[in-house]
Each structure stands twice: as C-alpha cells, then as structure tokens.
A tleap script that builds the chain and sets N, CA, C and O, in Angstrom:
source leaprc.protein.ff14SB
mol = sequence {
  NMET SER LEU ASP ASP ARG VAL THR ASP LEU
  GLU SER ARG LEU ALA PHE GLN ASP ASP THR
  ILE GLN ALA LEU ASN ASP VAL LEU VAL ALA
  GLN GLN ARG VAL VAL GLU ARG LEU GLN LEU
  GLN MET SER ALA LEU LEU LYS ARG GLN GLU
  GLU MET ALA GLY GLN PHE ALA THR LEU GLU
  GLU GLU GLU ALA PRO PRO PRO HIE CTYR
}
set mol.1.N position { 56.309 -107.774 172.986 }
set mol.1.CA position { 57.148 -106.717 173.521 }
set mol.1.C position { 56.464 -106.162 174.770 }
set mol.1.O position { 55.300 -105.762 174.735 }
set mol.2.N position { 57.189 -106.150 175.836 }
set mol.2.CA position { 56.613 -105.703 177.105 }
set mol.2.C position { 56.567 -104.176 177.159 }
set mol.2.O position { 57.205 -103.484 176.366 }
set mol.3.N position { 55.815 -103.694 178.092 }
set mol.3.CA position { 55.665 -102.256 178.281 }
set mol.3.C position { 57.013 -101.609 178.611 }
set mol.3.O position { 57.322 -100.529 178.107 }
set mol.4.N position { 57.798 -102.254 179.439 }
set mol.4.CA position { 59.117 -101.721 179.796 }
set mol.4.C position { 60.025 -101.618 178.558 }
set mol.4.O position { 60.758 -100.642 178.396 }
set mol.5.N position { 59.963 -102.620 177.707 }
set mol.5.CA position { 60.764 -102.593 176.483 }
set mol.5.C position { 60.335 -101.450 175.567 }
set mol.5.O position { 61.163 -100.760 174.973 }
set mol.6.N position { 59.020 -101.269 175.470 }
set mol.6.CA position { 58.496 -100.199 174.616 }
set mol.6.C position { 58.895 -98.832 175.157 }
set mol.6.O position { 59.276 -97.954 174.383 }
set mol.7.N position { 58.817 -98.638 176.458 }
set mol.7.CA position { 59.200 -97.361 177.066 }
set mol.7.C position { 60.694 -97.119 176.862 }
set mol.7.O position { 61.104 -96.003 176.544 }
set mol.8.N position { 61.493 -98.141 177.039 }
set mol.8.CA position { 62.939 -98.025 176.845 }
set mol.8.C position { 63.251 -97.651 175.394 }
set mol.8.O position { 64.098 -96.798 175.126 }
set mol.9.N position { 62.557 -98.301 174.476 }
set mol.9.CA position { 62.752 -97.996 173.055 }
set mol.9.C position { 62.372 -96.542 172.757 }
set mol.9.O position { 63.102 -95.839 172.057 }
set mol.10.N position { 61.244 -96.099 173.283 }
set mol.10.CA position { 60.817 -94.719 173.069 }
set mol.10.C position { 61.799 -93.716 173.679 }
set mol.10.O position { 62.090 -92.685 173.073 }
set mol.11.N position { 62.306 -94.013 174.866 }
set mol.11.CA position { 63.281 -93.132 175.500 }
set mol.11.C position { 64.569 -93.055 174.681 }
set mol.11.O position { 65.166 -91.986 174.550 }
set mol.12.N position { 64.984 -94.171 174.141 }
set mol.12.CA position { 66.195 -94.177 173.325 }
set mol.12.C position { 65.981 -93.389 172.031 }
set mol.12.O position { 66.871 -92.654 171.605 }
set mol.13.N position { 64.830 -93.533 171.414 }
set mol.13.CA position { 64.523 -92.750 170.211 }
set mol.13.C position { 64.466 -91.255 170.522 }
set mol.13.O position { 64.951 -90.434 169.743 }
set mol.14.N position { 63.884 -90.913 171.642 }
set mol.14.CA position { 63.793 -89.511 172.044 }
set mol.14.C position { 65.180 -88.917 172.257 }
set mol.14.O position { 65.449 -87.794 171.832 }
set mol.15.N position { 66.048 -89.658 172.906 }
set mol.15.CA position { 67.412 -89.183 173.135 }
set mol.15.C position { 68.136 -88.982 171.800 }
set mol.15.O position { 68.841 -87.988 171.624 }
set mol.16.N position { 67.968 -89.917 170.863 }
set mol.16.CA position { 68.582 -89.791 169.546 }
set mol.16.C position { 68.046 -88.569 168.809 }
set mol.16.O position { 68.810 -87.835 168.183 }
set mol.17.N position { 66.730 -88.349 168.882 }
set mol.17.CA position { 66.127 -87.195 168.220 }
set mol.17.C position { 66.604 -85.885 168.843 }
set mol.17.O position { 66.840 -84.909 168.130 }
set mol.18.N position { 66.746 -85.857 170.151 }
set mol.18.CA position { 67.269 -84.658 170.813 }
set mol.18.C position { 68.680 -84.344 170.341 }
set mol.18.O position { 69.011 -83.186 170.089 }
set mol.19.N position { 69.511 -85.371 170.221 }
set mol.19.CA position { 70.881 -85.171 169.733 }
set mol.19.C position { 70.880 -84.659 168.290 }
set mol.19.O position { 71.644 -83.760 167.939 }
set mol.20.N position { 70.021 -85.238 167.472 }
set mol.20.CA position { 69.925 -84.826 166.074 }
set mol.20.C position { 69.461 -83.379 165.960 }
set mol.20.O position { 70.016 -82.608 165.177 }
set mol.21.N position { 68.459 -83.010 166.729 }
set mol.21.CA position { 67.949 -81.636 166.706 }
set mol.21.C position { 69.028 -80.661 167.156 }
set mol.21.O position { 69.177 -79.592 166.564 }
set mol.22.N position { 69.774 -81.008 168.181 }
set mol.22.CA position { 70.851 -80.128 168.656 }
set mol.22.C position { 71.936 -79.968 167.596 }
set mol.22.O position { 72.447 -78.868 167.385 }
set mol.23.N position { 72.285 -81.063 166.934 }
set mol.23.CA position { 73.299 -81.003 165.874 }
set mol.23.C position { 72.820 -80.130 164.722 }
set mol.23.O position { 73.585 -79.322 164.197 }
set mol.24.N position { 71.564 -80.285 164.327 }
set mol.24.CA position { 70.997 -79.459 163.253 }
set mol.24.C position { 70.956 -77.987 163.655 }
set mol.24.O position { 71.226 -77.107 162.838 }
set mol.25.N position { 70.623 -77.728 164.902 }
set mol.25.CA position { 70.595 -76.350 165.382 }
set mol.25.C position { 71.985 -75.732 165.346 }
set mol.25.O position { 72.137 -74.573 164.961 }
set mol.26.N position { 73.000 -76.492 165.743 }
set mol.26.CA position { 74.377 -75.993 165.711 }
set mol.26.C position { 74.804 -75.635 164.287 }
set mol.26.O position { 75.438 -74.604 164.059 }
set mol.27.N position { 74.451 -76.495 163.338 }
set mol.27.CA position { 74.781 -76.234 161.941 }
set mol.27.C position { 74.043 -74.994 161.443 }
set mol.27.O position { 74.620 -74.170 160.734 }
set mol.28.N position { 72.783 -74.862 161.809 }
set mol.28.CA position { 71.990 -73.714 161.393 }
set mol.28.C position { 72.560 -72.415 161.939 }
set mol.28.O position { 72.617 -71.415 161.222 }
set mol.29.N position { 72.976 -72.416 163.183 }
set mol.29.CA position { 73.572 -71.217 163.788 }
set mol.29.C position { 74.867 -70.853 163.063 }
set mol.29.O position { 75.110 -69.679 162.783 }
set mol.30.N position { 75.691 -71.840 162.763 }
set mol.30.CA position { 76.944 -71.582 162.047 }
set mol.30.C position { 76.665 -71.023 160.653 }
set mol.30.O position { 77.341 -70.093 160.213 }
set mol.31.N position { 75.690 -71.575 159.966 }
set mol.31.CA position { 75.351 -71.084 158.629 }
set mol.31.C position { 74.804 -69.661 158.691 }
set mol.31.O position { 75.081 -68.859 157.799 }
set mol.32.N position { 74.044 -69.340 159.712 }
set mol.32.CA position { 73.512 -67.988 159.856 }
set mol.32.C position { 74.648 -66.986 160.047 }
set mol.32.O position { 74.599 -65.881 159.506 }
set mol.33.N position { 75.657 -67.363 160.806 }
set mol.33.CA position { 76.823 -66.489 160.991 }
set mol.33.C position { 77.538 -66.261 159.663 }
set mol.33.O position { 77.962 -65.146 159.360 }
set mol.34.N position { 77.670 -67.325 158.875 }
set mol.34.CA position { 78.313 -67.197 157.571 }
set mol.34.C position { 77.500 -66.274 156.672 }
set mol.34.O position { 78.066 -65.412 155.999 }
set mol.35.N position { 76.195 -66.443 156.653 }
set mol.35.CA position { 75.321 -65.608 155.823 }
set mol.35.C position { 75.437 -64.143 156.241 }
set mol.35.O position { 75.533 -63.263 155.386 }
set mol.36.N position { 75.430 -63.874 157.539 }
set mol.36.CA position { 75.551 -62.495 158.011 }
set mol.36.C position { 76.895 -61.892 157.603 }
set mol.36.O position { 76.957 -60.736 157.185 }
set mol.37.N position { 77.973 -62.678 157.724 }
set mol.37.CA position { 79.293 -62.189 157.326 }
set mol.37.C position { 79.328 -61.908 155.822 }
set mol.37.O position { 79.890 -60.899 155.395 }
set mol.38.N position { 78.734 -62.789 155.022 }
set mol.38.CA position { 78.693 -62.590 153.575 }
set mol.38.C position { 77.859 -61.362 153.203 }
set mol.38.O position { 78.194 -60.652 152.255 }
set mol.39.N position { 76.788 -61.108 153.934 }
set mol.39.CA position { 75.983 -59.914 153.677 }
set mol.39.C position { 76.786 -58.648 153.953 }
set mol.39.O position { 76.703 -57.681 153.195 }
set mol.40.N position { 77.555 -58.650 155.026 }
set mol.40.CA position { 78.397 -57.490 155.334 }
set mol.40.C position { 79.457 -57.287 154.255 }
set mol.40.O position { 79.713 -56.159 153.831 }
set mol.41.N position { 80.067 -58.375 153.815 }
set mol.41.CA position { 81.072 -58.272 152.765 }
set mol.41.C position { 80.457 -57.769 151.463 }
set mol.41.O position { 81.060 -56.960 150.758 }
set mol.42.N position { 79.265 -58.246 151.151 }
set mol.42.CA position { 78.592 -57.820 149.930 }
set mol.42.C position { 78.250 -56.334 149.991 }
set mol.42.O position { 78.397 -55.623 148.997 }
set mol.43.N position { 77.801 -55.868 151.133 }
set mol.43.CA position { 77.508 -54.450 151.296 }
set mol.43.C position { 78.764 -53.612 151.116 }
set mol.43.O position { 78.729 -52.567 150.466 }
set mol.44.N position { 79.866 -54.065 151.686 }
set mol.44.CA position { 81.127 -53.338 151.547 }
set mol.44.C position { 81.579 -53.313 150.088 }
set mol.44.O position { 82.054 -52.286 149.602 }
set mol.45.N position { 81.434 -54.436 149.390 }
set mol.45.CA position { 81.813 -54.483 147.978 }
set mol.45.C position { 80.939 -53.574 147.125 }
set mol.45.O position { 81.438 -52.905 146.221 }
set mol.46.N position { 79.647 -53.544 147.404 }
set mol.46.CA position { 78.753 -52.662 146.647 }
set mol.46.C position { 79.105 -51.199 146.872 }
set mol.46.O position { 79.097 -50.400 145.935 }
set mol.47.N position { 79.415 -50.850 148.120 }
set mol.47.CA position { 79.802 -49.481 148.431 }
set mol.47.C position { 81.093 -49.113 147.704 }
set mol.47.O position { 81.215 -48.025 147.141 }
set mol.48.N position { 82.050 -50.034 147.724 }
set mol.48.CA position { 83.326 -49.792 147.053 }
set mol.48.C position { 83.130 -49.658 145.549 }
set mol.48.O position { 83.751 -48.806 144.914 }
set mol.49.N position { 82.277 -50.491 144.981 }
set mol.49.CA position { 82.004 -50.426 143.547 }
set mol.49.C position { 81.356 -49.097 143.178 }
set mol.49.O position { 81.692 -48.513 142.148 }
set mol.50.N position { 80.437 -48.615 143.999 }
set mol.50.CA position { 79.798 -47.324 143.738 }
set mol.50.C position { 80.809 -46.190 143.807 }
set mol.50.O position { 80.764 -45.265 142.996 }
set mol.51.N position { 81.729 -46.256 144.779 }
set mol.51.CA position { 82.762 -45.230 144.892 }
set mol.51.C position { 83.674 -45.242 143.668 }
set mol.51.O position { 84.027 -44.188 143.138 }
set mol.52.N position { 84.049 -46.435 143.227 }
set mol.52.CA position { 84.930 -46.533 142.069 }
set mol.52.C position { 84.215 -46.077 140.802 }
set mol.52.O position { 84.828 -45.449 139.938 }
set mol.53.N position { 82.939 -46.382 140.684 }
set mol.53.CA position { 82.178 -45.944 139.515 }
set mol.53.C position { 82.113 -44.426 139.494 }
set mol.53.O position { 82.193 -43.822 138.424 }
set mol.54.N position { 81.971 -43.805 140.647 }
set mol.54.CA position { 81.960 -42.343 140.726 }
set mol.54.C position { 83.295 -41.759 140.324 }
set mol.54.O position { 83.334 -40.717 139.670 }
set mol.55.N position { 84.389 -42.395 140.695 }
set mol.55.CA position { 85.714 -41.907 140.318 }
set mol.55.C position { 85.922 -42.009 138.813 }
set mol.55.O position { 86.480 -41.097 138.203 }
set mol.56.N position { 85.484 -43.103 138.212 }
set mol.56.CA position { 85.649 -43.263 136.773 }
set mol.56.C position { 84.767 -42.287 136.010 }
set mol.56.O position { 85.165 -41.796 134.954 }
set mol.57.N position { 83.596 -42.001 136.516 }
set mol.57.CA position { 82.719 -41.026 135.867 }
set mol.57.C position { 83.371 -39.656 135.886 }
set mol.57.O position { 83.283 -38.925 134.900 }
set mol.58.N position { 84.021 -39.288 136.975 }
set mol.58.CA position { 84.706 -38.007 137.085 }
set mol.58.C position { 85.866 -37.953 136.096 }
set mol.58.O position { 86.062 -36.931 135.439 }
set mol.59.N position { 86.635 -39.028 135.978 }
set mol.59.CA position { 87.753 -39.065 135.041 }
set mol.59.C position { 87.275 -38.953 133.600 }
set mol.59.O position { 87.906 -38.268 132.796 }
set mol.60.N position { 86.192 -39.601 133.265 }
set mol.60.CA position { 85.667 -39.544 131.904 }
set mol.60.C position { 85.196 -38.141 131.560 }
set mol.60.O position { 85.379 -37.679 130.434 }
set mol.61.N position { 84.594 -37.466 132.523 }
set mol.61.CA position { 84.135 -36.094 132.285 }
set mol.61.C position { 85.323 -35.164 132.041 }
set mol.61.O position { 85.236 -34.269 131.200 }
set mol.62.N position { 86.418 -35.356 132.751 }
set mol.62.CA position { 87.593 -34.509 132.601 }
set mol.62.C position { 88.293 -34.757 131.291 }
set mol.62.O position { 88.858 -33.822 130.724 }
set mol.63.N position { 88.283 -35.963 130.785 }
set mol.63.CA position { 89.002 -36.309 129.566 }
set mol.63.C position { 88.209 -35.988 128.303 }
set mol.63.O position { 88.782 -35.976 127.213 }
set mol.64.N position { 86.951 -35.737 128.414 }
set mol.64.CA position { 86.128 -35.473 127.235 }
set mol.64.C position { 86.514 -34.120 126.644 }
set mol.64.O position { 86.745 -33.162 127.383 }
set mol.65.N position { 86.586 -34.038 125.317 }
set mol.65.CA position { 86.919 -32.742 124.700 }
set mol.65.C position { 85.779 -31.731 124.891 }
set mol.65.O position { 84.628 -32.121 125.088 }
set mol.66.N position { 86.090 -30.487 124.835 }
set mol.66.CA position { 85.027 -29.477 124.981 }
set mol.66.C position { 84.000 -29.644 123.845 }
set mol.66.O position { 84.321 -30.187 122.788 }
set mol.67.N position { 82.789 -29.181 124.071 }
set mol.67.CA position { 81.724 -29.397 123.076 }
set mol.67.C position { 81.974 -28.741 121.728 }
set mol.67.O position { 81.405 -29.193 120.734 }
set mol.68.N position { 82.799 -27.693 121.641 }
set mol.68.CA position { 82.998 -27.006 120.358 }
set mol.68.C position { 83.983 -27.707 119.439 }
set mol.68.O position { 84.217 -27.217 118.334 }
set mol.69.N position { 84.580 -28.844 119.842 }
set mol.69.CA position { 85.499 -29.551 118.951 }
set mol.69.C position { 84.755 -30.417 117.986 }
set mol.69.O position { 85.370 -31.088 117.158 }
savepdb mol mol.pdb
quit
C-alpha cells in the first residue's frame, strides 16, 4: 500500500468520523431539548398536584365533625 493510498484511506475515515460525530451531536441536542421539556412538565405537574392536595385537605377539614361528637 503506497503512502498516497494510506493518506487517502485516513482522510476518508476522518470524513466518516466527522459525519458520525455530527450526527451523534444532533441527536444529543434533540434529546437534551426533550429532557428539558419533560423537566418543565414534571415541575408543572408537581405544582398542580400540591395545589390539589391542599384543596382536598381543606375539604376534609370542613367535612370532619366537631370534636364533641
């Protein structure tokens, strides 16, 4: 294998690796966006759950009979 062939082979491998790295980076960026969106949704759900739990606690307190019964 001549030097020119080896250099050509290395250049072709480098180009393939660059394409692969770019594709992996694109996927990683997309997944990070999904994770951030899911974190925001989870925070909103937790806040909503806490609000609803507070409402149910208030209703339970109102429905309880007075202590002298």
